[in-house]
C-alpha positions in Angstrom: 19.4 191.3 104.7 22.1 189.6 102.9 23.3 186.4 104.6 26.9 186.4 105.4 28.9 183.9 103.3 30.9 181.2 105.0 34.4 180.5 103.9 34.9 176.8 103.2 38.6 177.4 103.1 38.8 176.8 106.8 37.7 173.2 106.5 39.9 172.6 103.5 42.9 174.1 105.3 42.3 171.8 108.3 42.1 168.8 106.1 45.3 169.7 104.3 47.0 170.2 107.6 45.8 166.8 108.8 47.0 165.1 105.6 50.4 166.9 105.8 51.3 165.4 109.2 50.4 161.7 109.1 51.2 159.5 112.0 54.3 157.4 111.5 53.6 153.8 110.4 55.9 150.8 111.2 57.7 149.5 108.0 57.2 145.9 107.1 60.6 144.2 106.8 61.3 142.4 103.6 61.5 138.6 103.6 62.3 135.8 101.2 62.2 132.0 101.0 64.8 129.5 99.9 63.0 129.1 96.6 63.0 132.8 96.0 66.7 133.0 96.9 67.5 130.2 94.4 65.6 132.0 91.7 67.3 135.3 92.4 70.8 133.9 92.6 70.4 132.1 89.3 72.5 129.6 87.5 76.3 129.8 87.7 79.6 128.2 88.7 78.2 126.5 91.8 75.6 124.7 89.7 78.2 123.5 87.2 80.3 122.0 90.1 77.1 120.5 91.6 76.1 119.1 88.3 79.5 117.4 87.8 79.9 116.0 91.3 76.3 114.9 91.9 75.9 113.8 88.2 78.9 111.5 88.7 76.9 109.6 91.3 75.1 108.2 88.2 78.4 106.8 87.0 78.9 104.7 90.2 75.2 103.7 90.3 75.2 102.6 86.6 78.3 100.5 87.1 76.8 98.7 90.1 73.5 98.1 88.4 74.9 97.1 85.0 77.4 94.8 86.8 74.6 92.3 87.3 74.1 91.9 83.5 77.7 91.6 82.6 78.8 89.1 85.3 75.8 86.8 85.2 77.3 84.4 82.6 80.5 84.2 84.6 78.9 83.4 88.0 76.5 80.9 86.2 79.6 79.1 84.9 81.5 79.2 88.2 78.7 77.9 90.4 76.7 75.9 87.9 73.6 78.0 88.4 70.2 77.4 87.0 68.0 80.1 85.5 66.1 80.8 88.7 69.3 81.2 90.7 70.7 83.7 88.3 67.4 85.6 88.4 67.4 85.5 92.2 70.5 87.7 92.2 68.7 90.5 90.3 65.5 90.0 92.4 67.4 90.4 95.7 69.4 93.4 94.5 66.2 95.3 93.6 64.4 94.0 96.8 67.2 95.7 98.8 66.9 98.8 96.6 63.1 99.0 97.2 63.2 98.5 100.9 66.1 100.9 101.6 64.9 103.6 99.2 61.9 104.1 101.4 64.0 104.0 104.6 66.7 106.3 103.2 64.0 108.7 102.0 62.5 109.0 105.5 65.9 109.3 107.2 66.9 112.0 104.7 63.9 114.1 105.6 64.8 113.9 109.3 68.6 114.0 109.3 69.6 115.6 106.0 70.1 114.7 102.3 73.9 115.0 102.4 74.3 112.7 105.4 72.2 109.9 103.8 74.0 110.3 100.4 77.4 110.0 102.1 76.3 107.0 104.2 74.8 105.3 101.1 78.1 105.6 99.1 80.2 104.3 102.0 77.7 101.4 102.4 77.7 100.6 98.7 81.4 100.7 98.2 82.1 98.6 101.2 79.7 95.7 100.3 80.7 95.9 96.6 84.3 95.2 97.5 83.2 92.4 99.8 81.2 90.9 96.9 84.4 90.3 95.0 85.5 87.9 97.8 82.3 85.8 97.8 83.2 82.2 98.6 79.8 80.9 97.5 76.6 81.7 95.6 74.7 82.4 98.8 77.3 84.9 100.0 77.2 86.6 96.5 73.4 87.0 96.7 73.5 88.4 100.2 76.3 90.9 99.5 74.8 92.1 96.2 71.6 92.7 98.1 73.5 94.9 100.5 74.9 96.8 97.5 71.4 97.3 96.3 70.4 98.7 99.7 73.3 101.2 99.5 72.7 102.3 95.9 69.1 103.2 96.7 70.4 106.2 98.7 72.2 107.7 95.6 68.9 109.3 94.6 69.5 111.9 97.3 72.1 113.4 95.0 69.3 114.1 92.5 67.2 115.8 95.2 70.1 118.0 96.2 70.6 119.0 92.6 66.9 119.7 92.1 66.5 121.8 95.2 69.4 124.1 94.2 68.5 124.5 90.5 66.4 127.5 89.4 63.1 126.4 88.0 63.8 127.2 84.3 67.0 125.2 84.3 65.6 121.9 85.7 64.1 120.8 82.4 67.5 121.2 80.8 70.1 120.2 83.4 68.4 117.1 84.9 68.0 115.2 81.5 71.7 116.0 80.8 72.6 114.0 83.9 71.7 110.9 81.7 75.2 111.4 80.2 76.8 110.3 83.5 74.6 107.1 83.6 75.6 106.4 80.0 79.3 106.8 80.9 79.0 104.4 83.8 77.1 101.8 81.7 79.7 102.0 78.8 82.6 101.9 81.2 81.4 98.7 83.0 80.7 97.0 79.6 84.0 98.0 78.2 85.8 96.9 81.4 83.9 93.6 81.4 85.0 92.8 77.8 88.7 93.1 78.9 88.7 92.1 82.5 86.3 89.1 82.7 88.1 87.0 80.0 91.5 87.7 81.4 91.6 88.2 85.2 88.0 87.3 86.0 84.8 88.8 87.3 86.0 89.3 90.9 88.6 91.9 89.7 85.8 93.6 87.6 83.8 94.2 90.8 86.9 95.6 92.6 87.6 98.0 89.7 83.9 99.0 89.5 84.1 100.1 93.2 86.7 102.8 92.5 84.4 105.6 91.2 82.2 105.4 94.3 85.3 105.6 96.6 86.6 108.7 94.7 83.2 110.4 94.9 83.1 110.0 98.6 86.1 112.3 98.9 84.4 114.9 96.6 81.3 115.2 98.8 83.0 117.7 101.1 82.5 120.4 98.4 78.7 119.9 98.4 76.6 121.6 101.0 73.5 120.3 102.8 70.2 121.2 101.3 69.2 124.8 102.3 65.6 123.8 102.0 66.2 121.0 104.6 68.0 123.3 106.9 65.2 125.9 107.1 62.6 123.2 107.5 64.5 122.1 110.7 64.9 125.7 112.0 68.6 125.9 111.1 68.1 129.2 109.2 71.7 130.4 109.7 73.1 127.3 108.0 70.7 127.7 105.1 71.6 131.4 104.8 75.3 130.7 104.9 74.8 128.1 102.1 72.8 130.5 99.9 75.4 133.3 100.5 78.2 130.9 99.5 76.3 130.0 96.3 75.7 133.6 95.5 79.4 134.4 96.0 80.5 131.5 93.7 78.0 132.6 91.1 79.1 136.2 91.4 75.5 137.1 92.0 73.5 138.8 94.8 71.1 137.6 97.5 67.5 138.9 97.6 66.9 141.7 100.1 65.4 141.0 103.5 65.3 138.1 105.9 65.3 134.4 105.1 62.1 132.9 106.5 60.4 129.6 106.0 57.9 127.7 108.1 59.5 125.1 110.4 58.0 121.8 109.8 57.4 119.8 113.0 56.5 116.7 111.1 58.7 116.0 108.1 58.9 113.0 105.8 55.4 111.6 106.8 54.2 108.8 104.6 50.6 109.9 105.4 51.3 113.2 103.5 51.4 111.3 100.2 48.0 109.8 100.9 46.4 113.1 101.8 43.2 113.7 99.7 45.0 116.7 98.0 47.8 114.4 96.6 46.2 110.9 96.7 45.5 110.7 92.9 48.9 112.1 91.9 50.7 109.8 94.4 49.0 106.6 93.2 49.5 107.5 89.5 53.2 108.3 90.1 53.6 105.0 91.9 52.2 103.2 88.9 54.4 105.2 86.5 57.6 104.6 88.5 56.8 100.9 88.7 56.3 100.7 85.0 59.4 102.8 84.1 61.7 100.9 86.4 60.2 97.6 85.2 60.7 98.6 81.5 64.2 100.1 82.0 65.8 97.3 83.9 63.8 94.8 82.0 65.3 95.8 78.7 68.8 95.8 80.2 68.4 92.3 81.6 66.4 91.0 78.7 69.0 92.1 76.2 71.7 90.3 78.3 69.5 87.2 78.4 69.1 87.3 74.6 72.8 87.5 74.1 73.8 85.0 76.8 71.3 82.3 75.7 71.4 83.2 72.0 67.6 83.3 71.8 67.4 85.8 69.0 64.7 84.7 66.6 64.8 81.3 68.4 67.9 80.5 66.4 68.9 78.1 69.1 66.8 76.4 71.7 67.8 76.3 75.3 68.7 72.6 75.1 71.1 73.3 72.3 73.2 75.9 74.2 73.1 74.0 77.5 76.5 72.5 78.4 78.0 71.1 81.5 80.5 73.0 83.4 83.4 70.8 84.4 84.5 67.4 83.3 81.1 65.8 83.0 80.4 67.3 79.5 77.8 64.8 78.5 75.5 65.0 81.6 72.0 66.3 81.4 72.5 69.2 83.8 70.0 72.0 83.5 72.8 74.5 83.9 74.6 75.9 80.9 77.6 78.1 80.4 77.7 80.6 77.5 80.2 83.4 78.1 79.7 86.7 76.2 81.6 87.0 72.9 83.2 90.2 71.7 80.3 90.7 69.4 77.9 90.5 72.4 79.8 93.3 74.2 79.6 95.4 71.0 75.9 94.9 70.8 75.5 96.0 74.5 77.7 99.1 73.9 75.8 100.2 70.8 72.4 99.7 72.4 73.6 101.6 75.6 74.6 104.6 73.5 70.9 104.9 72.6 70.3 106.3 76.1 71.3 109.8 74.9 70.0 109.5 71.4 66.7 111.1 72.3 68.0 113.5 74.9 67.7 116.6 72.6 64.1 115.7 71.7 63.4 114.7 75.3 64.5 118.1 76.6 62.4 119.9 74.0 59.4 117.8 74.8 59.8 118.3 78.6 60.1 122.1 78.2 57.6 122.8 75.4 55.1 120.0 75.4 55.1 119.6 79.2 56.0 116.7 81.5 52.7 114.8 81.2 52.4 114.8 77.4 56.1 114.1 76.9 56.0 111.2 79.2 52.9 109.6 77.8 54.4 109.8 74.2 57.7 108.2 75.2 55.9 105.5 77.3 53.6 104.7 74.4 56.6 104.3 72.0 58.3 102.1 74.6 55.4 99.7 74.5 55.6 99.6 70.7 59.3 98.8 70.6 59.0 96.1 73.2 56.5 94.4 70.9 58.8 95.0 67.8 61.7 93.3 69.7 59.8 90.0 69.2 60.0 90.3 65.4 62.4 87.9 63.9 65.1 90.1 62.3 68.8 90.3 61.6 71.5 91.1 64.2 71.5 94.7 63.0 67.7 94.8 63.4 68.0 93.5 66.9 70.6 96.2 67.7 68.4 98.8 66.3 65.4 97.8 68.4 67.5 97.6 71.5 69.0 101.0 70.7 65.6 102.6 70.4 64.3 100.9 73.6 67.2 102.2 75.6 66.7 105.7 74.2 63.0 105.6 75.1 63.3 104.1 78.6 66.0 106.7 79.4 63.7 109.5 78.3 61.0 108.1 80.6 63.4 108.2 83.5 64.4 111.8 82.7 60.8 113.0 82.7 59.5 111.2 85.8 62.5 112.3 87.8 61.7 115.9 87.1 58.0 115.5 87.6 58.3 113.6 90.9 60.8 116.1 92.3 58.5 119.0 91.4 55.2 117.6 92.5 56.4 116.0 95.6 61.5 85.9 80.8 62.7 82.4 80.8 59.4 80.5 80.3 58.1 82.7 77.5 60.1 85.5 76.1 57.1 86.7 74.0 55.0 86.7 77.2 57.6 88.8 79.0 57.8 91.3 76.2 54.0 91.6 76.1 53.9 92.1 79.8 56.5 95.0 79.5 54.4 96.5 76.7 51.2 96.3 78.7 52.7 98.0 81.7 54.1 100.8 79.4 50.6 101.3 77.9 49.1 101.7 81.3 51.9 104.1 82.3 51.3 106.1 79.1 47.6 106.6 79.9 48.4 107.3 83.5 51.0 109.9 82.5 48.6 111.6 80.1 45.9 111.9 82.8 48.1 113.2 85.6 46.2 116.0 87.3 49.1 118.5 87.6 51.4 119.9 85.0 54.7 121.0 86.7 56.3 122.9 83.7 57.7 126.2 85.1 56.3 125.5 88.6 58.3 126.2 91.7 59.0 123.4 94.2 56.1 122.9 96.6 56.4 122.8 100.3 53.9 120.7 102.2 52.8 122.6 105.3 
């Protein structure tokens, strides 16, 4: 008997029927972060306005810092100061800068970048104006220390710029900010050459306070950091800021809902010492120390060279020492040597060097990477500090200072970007060798940094 064949079509039909009527599944709603929104919106008119306003903070900061170098001969003459007393002014300014940069950084992570930036400009402008009325040397030191405290908060402007810039533009736009620092440096030197010999250093300080006061009024056009707002749970404010940027740029927002983890603990010092970041943190501290040491060192060293006429040892200190006042033949350790027009010209030419390497610096940052670029420029900085000790002509001295200013400015450009993305009297030769040694250590440290941040999005510590 022939077995009856079964028809498999029945099973197939059932399966097809089952596949044709799937159970409805809930759709996952789209989300995006601040970083993704910044990348989607792209670069546009908002960023140009941000670049001009926040970049101009560098003008005010440069004028306040460079002021120390250009007024030191005048205050030395007025109050008959010795070397250590002139040096103490600089020391206290940077002491205030050091202490309050940490404090302002912690406060900014808790209360907002914009608020701290605004407070720091009010603080700096107020105490800078008061400095011009200093009745004595002690008051001058105290008030300039307070100015240093205020200027330390200006770095929040760089953070705001960094957090709003798309990744691929950071390596180009942040080095260009050096133009503003250059403008401030040239402005204060040019003003000093005219104002100090005519109406005095006090009026120079008053005039130097004007850019900071003007910028305070421009801050209303700059929003609070969207990244800060979402980290505190204020998502609506962050979303409004991003939508405003998209509108100004004539761009679009990413689809979905803005989400970002709320950080209960923000701005913790312990985060920097976590095992994950410890090596990077320690090396960045060393590099920042060296870069700052080298940058302000070359500014103040060049002023000292010009003020005391120590180029090639052409004059000894005893030969330039004179008495201020009527007792011209006394053996006072104080001396008074005001800058000549040629000294101001030397300072201006060397200062222009700060943008000389900008094109190469930008190329290096974007094509060689942050680490290799920084190690090269730091190594060259060490070399030119040593070359500065060579007995040469006035033109040779200007050339060495020009290259040093170019290199130390390039160092600052690179470390600013990297940090944002990853988180002389006794012996002039001895001082130059010390600068050179620090730069060598920094070059090695930069080359061995464990993380390359080229093309990397900003990281959020959770």
